[in-house]
C-alpha positions, 0 to 999 in steps of 0.5 A: 500499500505505501509503495503504491501511494509512493509511486503516485497511486491515490488512496481511492486506486489503492483501495480499488486494488486491494478490494477495500474502502478508501477509509480502510486505506487512510487508516492504514496510512495513518497507522504507518505514519504513526509507526514510522514517526512521520506526519505527512504522506510526503515525509513517509514517501521520502523515507521509502525513497531512502531505503534499499529496493531490497528492504522493499521487496522489489528485487 
């Protein structure tokens, strides 16, 4: 979910892809923000961009 958002997908796009409501995605984003100590989605994207691709399961 966070990776899809980082790639530019909207909350509605991710919700549709995962067959859940946009509210569920927003709640999950809030939980991820809290766990990572970030307060904005842009901060989370920056944090993800700084990780090695293997840490994100992309290689």
